[in-house]
C-alpha positions in Angstrom: 0.0 0.0 0.0 1.4 3.4 -1.0 2.3 5.9 1.7 1.7 9.6 1.4 2.6 11.7 4.4 4.7 14.8 5.4 7.4 14.4 8.1 8.1 17.7 9.7 11.7 18.2 10.8 11.7 21.9 11.7 9.3 24.8 11.7 11.2 28.0 12.7 11.9 30.8 10.4 15.1 32.9 10.5 16.3 31.9 13.9 15.6 28.6 15.7 14.1 28.5 19.2 14.3 26.0 22.0 11.1 24.4 20.7 11.6 24.8 17.0 14.5 23.8 14.7 15.2 25.4 11.4 13.2 24.3 8.4 13.1 20.8 7.0 10.2 18.7 5.5 10.1 15.2 4.1 7.3 14.2 1.7 6.8 10.4 1.4 4.7 9.9 -1.8 4.7 6.4 -3.1 8.2 5.6 -4.3 9.4 9.2 -3.9 10.9 10.5 -0.6 11.5 14.2 -1.1 13.4 16.5 1.3 12.3 20.1 1.1 14.5 23.0 2.4 16.9 21.3 4.8 17.9 24.0 7.2 20.6 23.8 9.8 20.2 20.6 11.9 18.1 18.7 9.5 20.4 15.7 9.5 20.1 15.4 13.2 16.3 15.9 13.1 16.1 12.9 10.7 17.5 10.7 13.4 14.3 11.3 15.5 12.1 10.1 12.6 11.7 6.9 10.6 13.2 8.5 7.6 16.9 8.0 6.8 19.2 9.7 4.3 19.3 6.5 2.3 15.6 6.8 1.8 15.8 10.1 0.0 15.2 10.2 -3.7 15.1 14.0 -4.2 16.0 17.3 -2.6 14.1 20.5 -3.4 15.4 23.9 -2.4 13.1 26.9 -2.6 15.8 29.5 -2.2 19.2 30.1 -0.7 18.5 31.9 2.5 20.3 30.0 5.3 17.3 28.7 7.2 16.3 26.8 4.0 19.6 25.4 2.9 22.4 25.3 5.5 21.5 21.6 6.2 22.4 20.7 2.6 26.1 20.1 3.1 25.5 17.6 5.8 22.8 15.9 3.9 24.9 15.5 0.8 27.9 14.2 2.7 25.6 11.7 4.5 24.5 10.3 1.2 28.1 9.5 0.4 28.9 8.3 3.9 25.9 5.8 3.6 27.0 4.9 0.1 23.6 5.5 -1.5 23.8 3.5 -4.7 21.2 5.3 -6.8 21.2 8.9 -8.1 19.4 11.5 -5.9 17.9 14.4 -7.8 18.4 17.9 -6.6 16.4 21.0 -7.6 17.0 24.6 -6.8 16.7 28.1 -8.4 19.2 28.2 -11.3 20.1 31.7 -10.3 21.5 30.3 -7.1 23.9 27.8 -8.7 26.9 29.4 -7.2 25.5 29.0 -3.7 24.6 25.4 -4.4 28.2 24.7 -5.6 29.6 26.2 -2.4 27.2 24.2 -0.2 27.8 21.0 -2.1 31.6 21.2 -1.4 31.5 23.2 1.9 34.2 20.8 3.3 36.4 18.0 2.4 34.7 14.5 2.1 35.0 11.4 0.0 32.2 11.7 -2.5 30.6 8.5 -3.6 26.9 9.5 -4.0 25.6 10.6 -7.4 23.5 13.7 -7.5 21.3 14.3 -10.5 21.4 18.1 -10.5 18.5 19.7 -12.3 18.1 23.4 -11.6 14.8 25.3 -11.9 15.3 27.7 -14.8 11.9 29.0 -15.5 8.5 29.6 -13.9 6.3 26.6 -14.5 9.1 24.1 -15.2 7.9 20.6 -14.9 9.8 17.4 -14.0 8.3 14.0 -14.8 8.2 11.5 -11.9 6.8 8.0 -11.9 4.0 9.1 -9.6 3.1 12.3 -11.4 4.6 15.7 -12.2 6.7 18.0 -10.0 6.1 21.6 -11.0 7.9 24.8 -9.8 6.4 28.2 -9.7 8.2 31.5 -9.1 7.4 33.3 -5.8 7.9 36.8 -4.6 10.9 37.2 -2.2 14.0 39.4 -2.1 16.0 36.6 -3.8 15.0 34.1 -6.5 12.5 31.7 -4.9 10.4 28.9 -6.3 7.6 26.8 -4.7 6.8 23.3 -5.7 3.8 21.1 -6.2 3.4 17.4 -7.0 0.4 16.5 -9.1 -0.8 13.0 -9.7 -2.6 12.5 -13.0 -6.3 11.9 -13.0 -7.4 8.2 -13.3 -10.4 6.1 -12.7 -11.7 3.7 -10.1 -13.1 0.4 -11.3 -16.5 -0.6 -9.9 -16.5 -4.3 -8.9 -20.3 -4.7 -9.1 -20.3 -3.4 -12.7 -17.3 -5.6 -13.7 -19.2 -8.6 -12.2 -22.3 -7.7 -14.2 -20.3 -8.1 -17.4 -18.4 -11.1 -16.2 -15.1 -9.2 -16.4 -12.4 -10.5 -14.0 -8.7 -11.4 -13.7 -6.4 -10.2 -16.4 -9.3 -8.8 -18.4 -9.7 -6.0 -15.9 -6.1 -4.8 -16.5 -6.6 -5.0 -20.2 -9.8 -2.9 -20.0 -7.9 -0.3 -17.9 -5.0 -0.1 -20.4 -6.9 -0.2 -23.7 -10.1 1.5 -22.6 -12.5 -1.1 -23.9 -13.1 -4.8 -24.1 -15.0 -6.8 -26.7 -17.1 -9.6 -25.1 -19.4 -11.8 -27.2 -19.9 -9.2 -29.9 -20.5 -6.4 -27.4 -18.0 -3.7 -26.6 -17.6 -2.7 -22.9 -15.9 0.6 -22.4 -13.9 1.6 -19.3 -16.3 4.5 -18.6 -19.2 2.0 -18.3 -17.5 0.2 -15.4 -15.6 2.9 -13.6 -15.9 6.4 -12.1 -13.3 9.3 -12.4 -10.6 9.4 -9.8 -9.1 12.8 -9.5 -5.3 12.8 -8.9 -4.0 14.0 -5.6 -2.0 17.2 -5.2 0.7 18.4 -2.7 2.0 22.0 -2.6 5.0 23.5 -0.8 5.1 27.3 -0.5 7.8 28.9 1.5 9.1 32.5 1.8 6.9 34.7 -0.3 4.5 37.6 -0.4 1.2 37.1 -2.1 1.6 36.6 -5.8 0.1 34.5 -8.7 2.6 31.7 -8.0 1.2 31.1 -4.5 -2.3 30.6 -5.9 -1.1 28.4 -8.8 0.7 26.1 -6.4 -2.2 25.9 -3.9 -4.9 25.3 -6.4 -7.0 22.2 -5.3 -4.2 20.9 -3.1 -5.0 18.0 -0.9 -2.2 19.1 1.4 -0.8 22.6 1.3 2.4 23.3 3.4 2.7 27.1 3.5 4.7 29.7 5.4 2.9 31.9 7.9 5.8 33.8 9.4 3.8 36.6 10.8 0.5 37.5 12.3 -1.8 40.2 10.9 -0.4 42.7 13.5 2.8 42.6 11.5 1.2 42.6 8.0 3.1 45.7 6.9 6.4 44.1 7.9 5.4 40.8 6.2 4.8 42.7 2.9 8.0 44.6 3.2 10.2 41.5 3.6 8.3 39.1 1.3 6.4 36.9 3.8 2.9 35.8 4.6 0.7 36.2 7.6 -1.4 33.3 9.0 -4.5 35.1 7.8 -3.2 35.5 4.3 -2.2 31.8 4.1 -5.6 30.8 5.3 -7.4 32.9 2.7 -5.2 31.4 0.0 -6.3 28.0 1.2 -10.0 28.9 1.2 -9.9 30.5 -2.2 -7.8 27.7 -3.7 -10.0 24.8 -2.5 -7.3 23.3 -0.2 -8.4 20.3 1.8 -5.7 20.2 4.6 -3.7 23.3 5.4 -0.3 23.1 7.3 1.0 26.4 8.6 4.7 26.6 9.4 7.9 28.8 9.3 7.0 30.8 12.4 8.8 33.9 13.5 10.7 33.5 16.9 8.8 36.6 18.2 5.7 34.4 18.8 5.8 32.0 21.7 2.2 30.8 21.5 1.3 28.8 18.3 -2.4 29.0 19.1 -2.4 32.6 17.9 -1.7 31.3 14.4 -4.6 28.8 14.6 -7.0 31.5 15.9 -6.0 33.9 13.1 -6.2 31.2 10.4 -9.6 29.9 11.6 -11.2 33.3 10.9 -10.6 32.6 7.2 -10.4 28.8 6.7 -12.8 26.2 8.1 -11.1 23.1 6.6 -8.6 20.8 8.2 -5.9 23.0 9.8 -2.6 21.9 11.2 -0.2 24.1 13.1 3.1 22.4 12.4 5.3 21.2 15.2 8.8 19.7 15.0 9.0 15.9 14.5 5.4 15.4 13.8 3.8 13.6 10.8 0.9 14.9 8.8 -1.0 12.5 6.5 -2.1 13.4 3.1 -5.9 13.3 3.3 -7.5 10.1 2.1 -8.5 10.2 -1.5 -12.0 11.5 -2.2 -14.3 8.6 -3.0 -16.2 9.5 -6.2 -19.8 8.7 -6.6 -20.8 5.8 -8.8 -23.6 7.8 -10.2 
């Protein structure tokens, strides 16, 4: 059975606190294990989870501010230390290639791991995965920044009672799914007659940004949206000035974009009580809300069960 969940490593913004480490998020999605924005200390945080460096298939960096990338040297070196035998893809803004090169070789080590380096060079760039498509969208921050979303293609759910009515079973079910129809005793049965649409699931990851088109493009119909909410509305002017979101803005994005489960994170160290973010977000979003905490796991919501009509 496939696993789709978010493992939270750290939830602080610019400076860590005693309760919150710098950023770090791992998405388990079928055969992909994607590490997003490994901040300082991410390698150690992994030790407190069931994820290991050898599990990682991909690393995605939104931008090269330290709280989103200073854990990259240790992560890369750990891949070699553990002698990971398959390539690990790495994505980051192409404009920050110099920073990536410095981080990759920040100190001396014996490099054995293979990195498949694919920078993000344009807004809307897509990367094909076995489980769907990874898409990057440009965000609004003082330096070049991209958010990411993973989109599973739409499919269909076969209906056992309708298959049984036509006497379709065993390998014939797979053939019907692949070809789209099946000829039985002079009668053609189409896939649509024995199935219902199954919308693909979507995950979105939005870090340091002010409101912009890219935020909404990433969040659109996300089953799970992980989004920064660095400030509260009382600091809305500051948030706009430095290219960040408030909890209220993030919640409004989720409502307007049809998000199912909203995860707020990347909190300024000036706020000691996380309930303030929940209270502010609840004024704008009545769906499933999670205020992220270090070393917790958030499940991707179960797939919607379509009506058989």
